[in-house]
C-alpha positions in Angstrom: 92.8 35.3 -67.9 92.7 39.1 -67.5 95.4 41.1 -65.7 93.0 41.8 -62.8 92.3 38.0 -62.4 96.0 37.3 -62.5 96.7 39.9 -59.9 93.9 38.6 -57.7 95.2 35.0 -58.0 98.7 36.1 -57.1 97.5 38.0 -54.1 95.5 34.9 -53.0 98.5 32.7 -53.3 100.6 35.1 -51.2 97.9 35.2 -48.5 97.8 31.4 -48.5 101.7 31.3 -48.3 101.6 33.8 -45.4 99.0 31.7 -43.6 101.0 28.5 -44.0 104.1 30.3 -42.8 102.3 31.6 -39.7 101.0 28.2 -38.7 103.9 26.0 -39.8 106.7 28.4 -38.9 106.9 27.7 -35.1 106.9 24.0 -35.8 109.6 24.2 -38.5 111.7 26.5 -36.3 111.4 24.0 -33.4 112.4 21.1 -35.7 115.4 23.0 -37.1 116.7 24.1 -33.7 116.2 21.0 -31.6 116.4 18.2 -34.3 118.1 19.2 -37.5 121.0 21.2 -36.0 121.8 18.6 -33.3 121.8 15.9 -36.0 124.2 17.9 -38.2 126.4 18.4 -35.1 126.5 14.7 -34.4 127.2 13.9 -38.1 130.1 16.4 -38.0 131.6 14.8 -34.8 131.7 11.4 -36.5 134.5 12.5 -38.8 136.9 13.7 -36.1 138.9 12.2 -33.2 138.6 12.1 -29.5 140.7 14.5 -27.5 143.3 13.3 -25.0 141.1 14.3 -22.1 137.8 14.0 -24.0 135.9 16.3 -26.3 136.7 16.6 -30.0 139.9 17.2 -31.8 139.3 18.5 -35.3 141.5 16.0 -37.1 139.6 14.3 -40.0 139.3 10.5 -39.8 137.0 7.6 -40.7 138.3 5.3 -38.0 135.2 5.9 -35.9 133.0 4.1 -38.5 135.4 1.2 -38.6 135.3 0.8 -34.8 131.6 0.3 -35.0 132.1 -3.0 -36.8 134.4 -4.5 -34.1 133.1 -7.7 -32.6 132.5 -6.3 -29.2 130.2 -3.6 -30.6 128.5 -5.9 -33.1 127.6 -8.1 -30.1 126.0 -5.1 -28.4 124.1 -4.3 -31.6 122.9 -7.9 -31.9 121.8 -8.1 -28.3 120.0 -4.8 -28.6 118.2 -5.8 -31.7 117.2 -9.2 -30.2 115.8 -7.7 -27.0 114.1 -4.9 -28.9 112.7 -7.3 -31.4 111.3 -9.7 -28.8 109.8 -6.7 -26.9 108.2 -5.4 -30.1 106.7 -8.8 -31.0 105.2 -9.2 -27.5 103.9 -5.6 -27.6 102.1 -6.3 -30.9 100.7 -9.6 -29.6 99.3 -7.8 -26.6 98.6 -4.4 -28.0 96.6 -5.4 -31.1 94.0 -7.4 -29.4 93.7 -4.7 -26.7 93.2 -2.0 -29.3 90.7 -4.1 -31.2 88.7 -4.8 -28.1 88.7 -1.1 -27.2 87.2 -0.2 -30.6 84.3 -2.6 -29.8 83.4 -0.8 -26.6 80.7 1.8 -26.3 81.9 5.4 -26.7 81.7 6.0 -22.9 83.8 2.9 -22.0 86.1 3.5 -24.9 87.2 6.8 -23.4 87.7 5.1 -20.0 89.8 2.4 -21.6 92.0 4.8 -23.5 92.6 6.8 -20.3 93.6 3.6 -18.5 96.0 2.9 -21.4 97.8 6.2 -21.1 97.5 6.3 -17.3 101.0 4.9 -16.6 102.5 7.9 -18.5 101.3 10.1 -15.7 103.8 8.5 -13.4 107.5 9.2 -13.5 109.4 6.6 -15.7 112.0 6.0 -13.0 109.4 5.3 -10.3 107.7 2.8 -12.6 111.0 1.0 -13.3 111.8 0.9 -9.6 108.4 -0.6 -9.0 109.4 -3.5 -11.2 112.5 -4.0 -9.1 110.3 -4.5 -6.0 108.0 -6.8 -7.9 110.7 -9.0 -9.4 113.3 -9.3 -6.6 113.6 -12.6 -4.7 111.6 -11.2 -1.7 109.1 -9.4 -3.9 105.3 -10.0 -4.1 105.6 -12.2 -7.2 108.0 -14.7 -5.7 106.1 -14.7 -2.4 102.8 -15.4 -4.2 104.4 -18.3 -6.1 105.9 -19.7 -2.9 102.6 -19.4 -1.1 100.8 -21.3 -3.9 103.4 -24.0 -3.8 104.3 -23.5 -7.5 108.0 -23.1 -6.7 110.1 -24.3 -3.8 112.7 -21.5 -3.8 112.6 -17.9 -5.1 113.2 -17.4 -8.7 116.0 -15.2 -10.0 113.8 -12.9 -12.0 115.7 -9.7 -11.5 118.9 -8.7 -13.3 118.2 -10.9 -16.3 117.4 -10.2 -20.0 113.9 -11.3 -19.3 113.5 -8.6 -16.7 114.7 -6.0 -19.2 112.2 -7.2 -21.8 109.4 -7.0 -19.2 110.4 -3.5 -18.2 110.6 -2.3 -21.8 107.3 -4.0 -22.7 105.6 -2.3 -19.8 107.1 1.1 -20.7 106.2 1.1 -24.4 103.1 -1.1 -24.7 100.8 2.0 -24.9 102.7 3.2 -27.9 101.4 0.2 -29.8 97.8 0.3 -28.5 97.2 3.9 -29.5 98.3 3.9 -33.2 96.7 0.5 -33.8 93.5 1.7 -32.2 93.5 4.8 -34.5 94.1 2.6 -37.5 91.3 0.2 -36.6 88.9 3.1 -36.1 89.6 4.3 -39.6 88.7 1.0 -41.3 85.5 1.5 -43.3 82.7 -0.5 -41.7 81.1 -1.0 -45.0 84.0 -3.1 -46.1 83.5 -5.4 -43.2 79.8 -5.7 -43.9 80.5 -6.4 -47.5 83.0 -9.2 -46.6 80.4 -10.8 -44.3 77.7 -10.5 -46.9 79.9 -12.4 -49.3 80.1 -15.2 -46.9 83.4 -14.5 -45.0 83.4 -15.4 -41.3 84.8 -13.2 -38.6 88.3 -14.7 -38.8 88.4 -14.5 -42.6 87.1 -10.9 -42.5 89.8 -10.0 -40.0 92.6 -11.6 -41.9 91.6 -10.4 -45.4 90.2 -6.9 -44.6 90.9 -5.6 -41.1 94.5 -6.7 -40.7 95.8 -5.6 -44.1 94.2 -2.2 -43.7 95.6 -1.6 -40.3 99.2 -2.6 -41.2 100.4 1.0 -41.4 99.3 1.5 -37.8 100.9 -1.8 -36.8 104.1 -0.7 -38.4 104.1 2.7 -36.6 103.4 1.0 -33.3 106.3 -1.4 -33.9 108.7 1.4 -34.7 107.5 3.3 -31.6 108.5 0.3 -29.5 111.6 -1.1 -31.4 113.7 2.1 -31.7 113.1 3.4 -28.1 113.8 -0.1 -26.8 117.2 -0.1 -28.5 118.0 3.4 -27.2 116.8 2.9 -23.7 119.6 2.7 -21.0 117.6 3.1 -17.8 115.8 -0.2 -17.9 118.9 -2.3 -18.8 120.8 -0.6 -16.1 118.2 -1.0 -13.3 116.4 -4.2 -14.2 119.3 -5.8 -16.0 121.8 -4.9 -13.2 124.3 -3.6 -15.8 124.7 -7.2 -17.1 122.7 -6.5 -20.3 124.4 -3.9 -22.3 122.3 -2.3 -25.1 123.0 0.4 -27.6 121.5 3.1 -25.3 124.0 2.1 -22.6 126.8 2.2 -25.1 126.0 5.7 -26.3 125.6 7.0 -22.8 129.0 5.5 -21.7 130.8 6.9 -24.8 129.5 10.4 -24.1 129.6 10.5 -20.3 132.3 8.0 -19.2 134.7 7.4 -22.0 134.1 11.0 -23.2 134.6 9.7 -26.8 132.1 12.0 -28.5 133.0 11.1 -32.1 132.5 7.4 -31.6 129.4 8.0 -29.5 128.0 10.1 -32.4 128.6 7.2 -34.8 126.5 4.9 -32.6 123.8 7.5 -32.2 123.8 8.1 -36.0 123.3 4.4 -36.5 120.1 4.5 -34.4 118.8 7.5 -36.2 119.5 5.8 -39.6 117.6 2.8 -38.4 114.7 4.9 -37.4 114.7 6.6 -40.8 114.8 3.3 -42.6 111.9 1.9 -40.6 109.8 4.9 -41.3 110.6 4.6 -45.0 109.5 1.0 -44.9 106.3 1.9 -43.1 105.6 4.7 -45.7 106.2 2.2 -48.5 103.7 -0.3 -47.0 101.1 2.4 -46.5 101.4 3.6 -50.1 101.0 0.0 -51.3 97.9 -0.5 -49.2 96.4 2.8 -50.3 97.2 2.0 -53.9 95.3 -1.3 -53.6 92.4 0.5 -52.0 92.2 2.9 -55.0 92.5 0.0 -57.4 89.6 -1.7 -55.9 87.5 1.5 -56.1 
């Protein structure tokens, strides 16, 4: 390579680096200021103690991590994971068939269906949650309809129960399953489906052996988008659970705003962040394994 070619190559590399910096710089700056620095601050708080009147006293300690394993807090973690897990399973059972059906629509109706999926996000989250209070209370439309049909003899206690919390969370986060699963199904190569049918596989076998494995990364992303926000949500348990169902989100809010124990609240928040990172690492591993199998087949 001549000196002129080397110089030209170096200039080209610098231009490419400058272009990447211009386009990626704002995003990286945003992530650094609003994500990385707050996480570092929360991590720092976990090693210090609560002040007498709240805040942080800069006395190093590891007691905050030990408190997180006390039975009362482990029970909150267990309840949160159970409710979030049930919500996630229900969201997948409802969201996957919905996304699959949308991919089978014509382009015109597909757009309409996707708009209907995201339509609830155009309404304030609190308003949607209060709407469920009206629907589920003892004098609400649901109880009245069941009474009028003679299915029940007395109003059901639907509100302020774990079931009501699950319904509220499912309604809030179901679109977050439909959209990534829809995108994942859309990326499946139609030639693979045709090849499976040409080899004698029926629709069910084609779905189980081809479509479902190839869409697992999207399923995992949808599950994460439901599971983690469900654990961290405190509005739905407070309003639809009546404060009887305490989840991790309620615990974090109470530690920061009521108990003013920022160090311990930071430990709980860090636990949720760590869970999110672990789930994304699992999703990435599954995606790499699936992509590896696709390359091996080719």
